[in-house]
C-alpha angles and dihedrals in degrees: 000000000000124000116214125188117204121187111211128189100218091190089079125073094239092045093050090047092050091049092050091050090051091049091051091049090049090055091052102038132042091210092067120071129177119204118192109216128180124197118268096253093052091046092051092048091050092049091050093050092047093050091046092052094046095042092230096113119105106223094199093052091047093052091048090050092050092050091059 
């Protein structure tokens, strides 16, 4: 079995169409999987906002991480 990664810009019409086709195929067939991935900066920003809202984030650890 081959694994193929395709990066799609879903802001374009063709990209959004291709992504929708892949999602439909993934619903119908176990051999097709769609993984939503955001870039690292966006992921980190989302994690920071979520931890800030929930109060579970450790400010000291976050500042140490950002200094690295």
